[in-house]
C-alpha positions, 0 to 999 in steps of 0.5 A, a space after each residue: 508451524 505456529 498457530 493462533 498468532 495474534 492479529 490487529 488486521 494490519 501488515 504489522 501482524 507480520 513479525 518484523 514489520 513496522 509502519 509510520 505515517 506523516 502528513 500535512 492537512 494544508 498540503 493535503 498529502 503525506 507519506 507512509 514508511 514500512 520499516 523492517 526490523 532486519 533487512 528483508 528479502 524483497 521484490 517488485 511488480 509494476 503493471 500500472 502504465 504510469 508509475 513514479 518509482 525510486 531505487 526499484 531496479 535493485 529489486 529484481 532477482 538478478 540484482 546484487 542487493 537482495 534485501 531492503 531496510 524499508 519501503 516508502 509510499 507517498 503522495 506528491 507524484 514524482 516530487 514525493 519520491 524525495 520522501 525515500 531520502 528522509 526515511 534513509 536519513 532516519 535509518 542511517 542515524 540508527 546504523 542501518 543499511 548495506 555495507 559498501 566500503 565501510 559505509 552503510 547505505 539504507 536501501 529504501 525503494 519508494 513509489 508515489 501516487 498523484 494527489 497534486 490536483 486534490 485541492 491542497 496547497 501545493 505552492 511549497 516553494 523551492 524544496 518539496 516537503 516530502 523529504 522531511 515527511 519521509 523522515 518523520 514517517 520512518 521515525 514514527 514506525 511502530 506496530 500500530 498505525 491509523 488507516 483512512 485519511 493518513 500518510 500516503 493516503 491522505 490526499 488519495 481519492 477514488 471515483 466519487 469517494 475519498 481514498 486513503 490508507 488501508 491494511 489487512 492481514 491473514 494466516 495461511 493454513 500452515 501458519 505463515 502470516 501474510 499482510 498488505 498495506 495500500 495507499 488507495 488512489 484508484 481512478 475507477 470504482 471500488 463499489 459496485 455502481 452507485 451502491 455501497 457494496 464494495 467489489 471486495 465484499 466476497 473476501 471481507 472478514 469480520 465486517 472490516 469495511 462495513 459488512 454490507 455484503 455483495 449486494 444485489 446481483 445487478 445494481 445499476 451501472 455496475 459494469 460501466 466504465 467510470 473514471 475520475 479522469 482520462 489523464 495520468 493521475 491514478 495509482 494504488 501503491 501496495 506493500 505485501 509481506 510475509 513472515 515466510 523465508 523466501 528468496 528474491 525470485 519467490 518474493 517477485 512471484 509474490 508481488 505478481 500474484 498480489 497484483 491480482 488483488 487490484 481486480 478483486 477490488 477495483 474496476 478498472 485495474 492496471 490501466 494505462 493511466 495508473 501508476 500501480 506498483 506492488 512491493 513484496 518482502 519476506 521477513 523470515 521470522 516463521 519456523 518451517 520452510 514453505 513449499 510450492 503449495 505454501 507459496 501459492 497460498 501466500 500469494 493467494 492470500 496476499 491478493 485478498 489482503 490487497 483487495 480487502 485493504 483497498 476497501 478498508 482504505 475507502 471505508 475508513 477515510 474521512 473527507 479532505 477539508 478543501 472546497 469540492 472535496 469528494 465525500 467519504 464512503 460513510 458520508 454517502 452510505 452511513 456507518 
C-alpha cells in the first residue's frame, strides 16, 4: 500500500474527490458540492427522523445505477434540493453522466438541512436561489476549500453556538485514505455542557479544533438533554469517502458505520427531529484490495472523521450578521 500520502486534513485528501461551495450572506444559506473526477461507487444511510433528500433510492445496493458523479449538500430545507439540479447542469456541460439511450444524465443525489429560521432573508420570490448556487458550487469544486460559515454550513447552528462546514481525513494502517465532509446543524450540544470542551475531543488530531482536550470529568450539566427547539429543523449532512475499491453493499456498510460518528460528537444524535444523512463513496484510486479488516478500519476511521468534522465545523465558524445570531465557539471561549 502507498504510505506517507500528503494531507490537508480534508475529504479531498481522498484521490478523485473535489469540493466547492457557494453561499449568500443576505440569504444566510448556501450549497456545497462534492464532485468525483470519475463516477464513484456510492451508497447512503439515513437514520435521522426527518430527512430532506433527492435521488437517494438509487443508492441502495439492489438498484441499477451503481455510481454517482457527485453529491450536493444544501441549506434551505426541501427548497434546497433544487441545488442538485444546478450541479447536474454544470456536470452535463462537461459531458458527465449515466448514458441512457444516447443521452448522459449526471447522477447527483442531494440532501438539505433546515436553516430557514436563522434570521436571513428568505423572501426570495418565486424561484428559490438554490439551483443557481448548486451550479456555482459545482463549478468551484477543487482540492482545497474553506471551512466554517461557508456553503451548506453557512446558515447552520448548534445548541448555543454557530454551526458550519467541517472536514477531516485519516489514513488506515494499510494506507487507505478516508475523509469526511459535514454540514453541521445539530439540535443538541457539541460541547460538554457549557464548557469549551468538544465531545469529539478524544479523537482530535494536531489541535484541529482548539486542542482544549476532554476537560474535567464531570462539567456541570453535561449529561442533560439540551435542544435548540423541539420541532423539526436539525440536521447533520455528511459525505464520507475512501480511495479503496468497494462495491455498493460495502459502501452501504461504510455509510452505516460512519453514522456512529454523530454520537461521538453530539448529544443527542439521530433524534426524531433530525434529518441526519450520510452519503458514502469509493473512488477506487488506491492500490490493493481491501479485506474485511480493512473495511472495518475504514468504517471506524470514517466515524472518527465525522466526529472531528462536526467539531471543526463549529470551531471554524463565524457568526451570522443578523439580529440575534448565535455566537461562534471562538467568541464564547477564545481561540
